[in-house]
N, C-alpha and C positions, 0 to 999 in steps of 0.2 A: 749573494746565495741567495738568499729569499727575494720572492716578487712582491714584496710589501715595497711600501714607501715609503725613502728614508724616513729618518724625525727628522727632518731639516723641512718638510711641509705637512708638517703637522696644523700652522694657523694656517693654512687656508680661507680664500672668503665662501662663501654659503652658495654662492654659483658653481665657486669650482665644487664643491660636492655635492650638488645635484647631477651635475653629468654624471661621474661618475658612481652615482649611488642610479639603484635600477628603480625602474615605476614602481611604487607597494598601489595593488590593486584590495580596494577593500572584497573582500569575500566570507560568503554567508556560512558559519559553523554547523553543525547538525543538531548542534544544542542548543540555537539560537529557536524560539518560539515565533509561528506565524504573526505574531502586529512587528519586528523584526521587517518578517517580510511579505508585505503585503503581496507580494505577485504571487509569493508559494503558499499563504492564506487561503486565497479566491482558490486559487490550480488545487486544494488539496479541498476543498466547500464545491467545486465543480466536479469533481472526481466523487463527494457522498453523495451528493441532489441523481448523479446519474445509477449511482448502486442502486440508491433509496429501492425504486419497482424488485429486483435480486433480492434485498432484506428482507424486503414482507413476503415473498416467493418462498426464502428460505425456513421466513420464523414461522409461517406459513405448513409450509413440510414438516416438521418440528413436530407443532401442536399434535399437528395426524397425525404422526408412528409416536406421539411419544398416548393418544387414545388409543389408539392397534396394538399399541406394546410391544411393540415391533424395539428391532437393536437396529444401532448401527450397519452393523452385520447385513443383517437380515435387509434392511432398507439398502443398500448398496447392491448385495445380490439381483435382486428384484428390481435395480434401474439398469444393473448391467454395467456399475464405474466401479473403478478398484473400491476397497473398504477408506484407503487413505485420503481418498483424491473427495470423499463423497465427507468426510471429515472434518478436511481444513475446510468445504464449503460448509461443513454446522456448522463450524465455528468460528465462523468468518475473520479466516485466514487469507483468504480468497477469495476473489469472487469464479462463479461458473461462469464462461463465455457460451454463445446461444447458444450453439447444440444439449449447453449444462443444464440450462434450463428448462430448454424444451421440455428432458428425461424429469426433470423435477415437475414439471409442469404434468406429462403425461403420468405421471406415479399418483398422484394426486389427482387427477383424473379417474387412476381406474382404482385407486381403494377408499373416495371419497364415500362413497357408497357404504363400506363397508361400517364406516359409525352413525350416519347420517336415514 
């Protein structure tokens, strides 16, 4: 009636059990730290190093906007990008791609003279 082995087969040898059992592969859970997965930690470190120039650019743009006393909405209008996109860049939730970094650099060059 059921596809389970009968009660008579319960005393099987370990070799029989290993053939019947699926292979268990180690996996990593999302809550494990970078020390548990050295390759994952190295990947994240490499990504941080790649994004460091962008982080500096965004930090400088935020400082310039603060000195000019402009809001994120005004800054986004001046750059020509949606407000939500600029907000995610300024809060480091997303990193701008090449066109975005160019827009930020051009905005800073255009308005740097307003302060200095």
